[in-house]
C-alpha positions as CSV (number, residue, x, y, z in Angstrom):
1,X,107.3,134.8,106.6
2,X,111.1,135.5,106.8
3,X,113.9,133.4,107.4
4,X,116.5,133.3,110.0
5,X,119.9,134.2,108.3
6,X,123.0,133.1,109.7
7,X,125.4,135.8,110.7
8,X,129.0,135.4,111.6
9,X,130.7,138.0,114.3
10,X,133.9,137.3,115.1
11,X,135.1,135.9,117.9
12,X,135.5,138.6,121.2
13,X,137.2,137.7,124.1
14,X,135.3,139.2,126.6
15,X,132.8,136.0,126.4
16,X,134.9,133.9,127.6
17,X,135.2,136.5,130.6
18,X,131.4,136.4,131.0
19,X,131.5,133.1,131.0
20,X,133.9,131.7,133.5
21,X,132.6,134.8,135.6
22,X,128.6,133.1,135.4
23,X,130.0,129.6,136.0
24,X,131.9,131.1,139.2
25,X,128.1,132.7,140.3
26,X,126.7,129.2,139.7
27,X,129.1,127.4,141.5
28,X,128.0,129.9,145.0
29,X,124.9,128.2,144.9
30,X,125.2,124.8,143.6
31,X,129.6,124.0,144.4
32,X,129.1,120.5,143.7
33,X,128.0,120.5,140.3
34,X,130.2,120.2,137.2
35,X,129.9,122.7,134.4
36,X,130.5,122.9,130.8
37,X,131.4,125.8,128.5
38,X,131.1,124.8,124.9
39,X,130.6,125.9,121.8
40,X,132.3,127.9,119.3
41,X,132.6,130.7,121.9
42,X,134.7,128.3,124.2
43,X,136.5,126.8,121.1
44,X,138.0,130.4,120.1
45,X,135.7,130.9,116.9
46,X,133.5,132.9,115.6
47,X,130.1,132.5,115.6
48,X,127.3,133.8,117.4
49,X,129.2,134.6,120.2
50,X,126.9,133.3,122.7
51,X,127.3,130.8,126.0
52,X,126.7,127.4,125.9
53,X,126.9,126.0,129.3
54,X,125.8,122.5,130.1
55,X,125.2,122.2,134.1
56,X,125.0,118.5,135.1
57,X,123.6,116.8,137.6
58,X,121.4,113.8,137.9
59,X,117.9,113.4,136.4
60,X,116.0,112.5,139.7
61,X,117.3,116.1,140.8
62,X,117.3,118.6,137.7
63,X,114.2,119.8,139.3
64,X,115.6,120.6,142.6
65,X,118.2,122.5,141.3
66,X,116.3,124.1,139.0
67,X,114.7,125.8,141.3
68,X,117.9,126.3,143.2
69,X,119.2,128.5,139.8
70,X,115.8,130.8,139.4
71,X,117.4,133.8,141.1
72,X,120.8,133.8,139.1
73,X,119.2,132.3,135.8
74,X,115.7,133.3,135.9
75,X,112.8,130.9,134.9
76,X,114.2,128.1,132.8
77,X,112.7,128.3,128.8
78,X,111.9,124.6,129.0
79,X,111.3,122.5,132.4
80,X,111.4,118.5,132.3
81,X,111.6,115.9,134.8
82,X,115.2,115.2,133.2
83,X,116.4,118.8,131.6
84,X,115.4,122.4,132.1
85,X,117.2,125.0,129.5
86,X,117.2,128.5,129.7
87,X,118.1,131.4,127.5
88,X,119.0,135.2,128.2
89,X,121.2,137.8,128.0
90,X,123.9,139.0,129.8
91,X,126.0,141.7,129.1
92,X,125.2,142.0,125.5
93,X,126.0,138.0,125.0
94,X,123.0,135.2,124.6
95,X,123.4,132.2,127.1
96,X,121.6,129.3,126.4
97,X,122.4,127.4,129.6
98,X,120.7,123.7,129.8
99,X,120.5,121.7,133.6
100,X,120.8,117.9,133.0
101,X,121.6,114.4,133.3
102,X,124.8,113.9,131.3
103,X,124.1,109.6,131.1
104,X,120.1,110.7,129.5
105,X,121.4,114.2,127.3
106,X,123.1,115.1,124.8
107,X,126.0,116.0,126.8
108,X,128.4,113.4,126.0
109,X,128.1,113.3,122.3
110,X,128.9,117.5,122.8
111,X,131.2,116.8,124.9
112,X,133.0,114.3,122.6
113,X,133.1,116.9,119.6
114,X,134.2,119.6,121.7
115,X,137.2,118.1,122.4
116,X,138.3,116.8,119.1
117,X,137.6,119.8,117.9
118,X,139.9,121.4,120.8
119,X,142.6,119.0,120.6
120,X,142.8,119.3,116.8
121,X,143.9,122.4,114.7
122,X,143.1,121.3,111.7
123,X,139.7,120.4,112.1
124,X,139.1,123.2,114.5
125,X,140.1,125.6,111.4
126,X,138.0,123.7,108.8
127,X,135.0,124.3,111.2
128,X,136.0,128.0,111.0
129,X,135.6,127.8,107.2
130,X,132.7,126.4,107.1
131,X,131.3,128.9,109.6
132,X,132.7,131.9,107.6
133,X,130.8,130.3,104.1
134,X,128.3,130.0,105.7
135,X,128.1,133.7,106.9
136,X,124.6,135.3,105.2
137,X,122.9,131.7,104.4
138,X,119.6,130.3,105.8
139,X,120.0,129.1,109.4
140,X,118.7,126.2,108.6
141,X,121.1,125.4,105.4
142,X,124.4,126.6,108.3
143,X,122.6,124.2,111.0
144,X,122.7,121.3,108.0
145,X,126.1,122.0,107.3
146,X,127.0,122.2,110.7
147,X,125.7,118.9,111.7
148,X,127.3,117.1,108.1
149,X,130.7,118.5,109.3
150,X,130.2,117.3,113.0
151,X,128.8,113.9,112.0
152,X,131.3,113.5,109.5
153,X,134.5,114.8,110.2
154,X,134.6,115.6,113.6
155,X,133.5,111.7,114.5
156,X,135.1,110.6,111.3
157,X,138.1,111.7,112.9
158,X,137.7,110.0,115.8
159,X,137.4,107.0,115.0
160,X,140.1,107.1,112.3
161,X,142.2,107.9,115.3
162,X,140.8,105.1,117.4
163,X,141.5,102.4,115.0
164,X,145.2,104.0,114.3
165,X,145.5,103.2,118.1
166,X,144.8,99.8,118.0
167,X,147.3,98.8,115.4
168,X,150.2,99.7,117.2
């Protein structure tokens, strides 16, 4: 059995253009929904150069919106009552698209991490270095390092920032 390897790709600005175009197309079908483009590509960092989109709606409407999006995004890979996920290629870029309720999903934590990295160049550079140092490692090892960084460095940075604000 071959172990999956993490292959770092340089950031490609075309990924952002493709993401924005896809978001515009999704909004022609469901203009009322919020769509978040997050992940390394959205931060301008090297990585898989994939498009990570989160489409947000109330859990009770997930199934209805999932059906509306089939003509554009294809059939979901995973379909539950509270979440659908799709993976597909778009002009050479992999797309991971999740439709979910932010009250019951991964989105709030992921968005918090993303906003911290976006606002902090030092942490973003540290994340870039982690990715560069992980190039060629088993994917499971990269994911372990990434998770540890996001939990210890990024979220602890937020905690220390909020403690600092309370002291003032």
